C-alpha angles and dihedrals in degrees: 000000000000091000090053091050091049090050091050090050090051090048089053091046094240134113121266089245091054090048090053091047090053092048092050092047090049093048098044098029125230116278112242124188126195115233118230105247092221090063090057094055098028090236117186134191102223129123131354118324116258133208102219094178090058100034104033096108092050092045093049091046092051092048092050092046091050090050091049091050091050092049095046098036092237120154123230116275118255111249116237114246118241116260097023092116092244122118 
C-alpha cells in the first residue's frame, strides 16, 4: 500500500509526506475558526456612541481648535448665555 501511495505522490509531483498530509487533512477536515468581528476593527464599548458620518466635521473642528488653543496658550471662549440678546 505504501508503494502505491508513493507512486501516486510521484504522479502528482509532490513528496510522499505532502501526499500523506493532504490525505489526513481531507479525512479529518481542516479546522476553521470564525474571527470575532470586533477583533478585526478593535471595537470597544466605552462612552457614548458617535455618528462619525454625521459629526465628523464638527469633531475634526473641535480637535483642531483644542490643539490650536494648547499650542497658543489660549483659554476656551466663554459661551454666551441664552436670552442676552447676543448672537
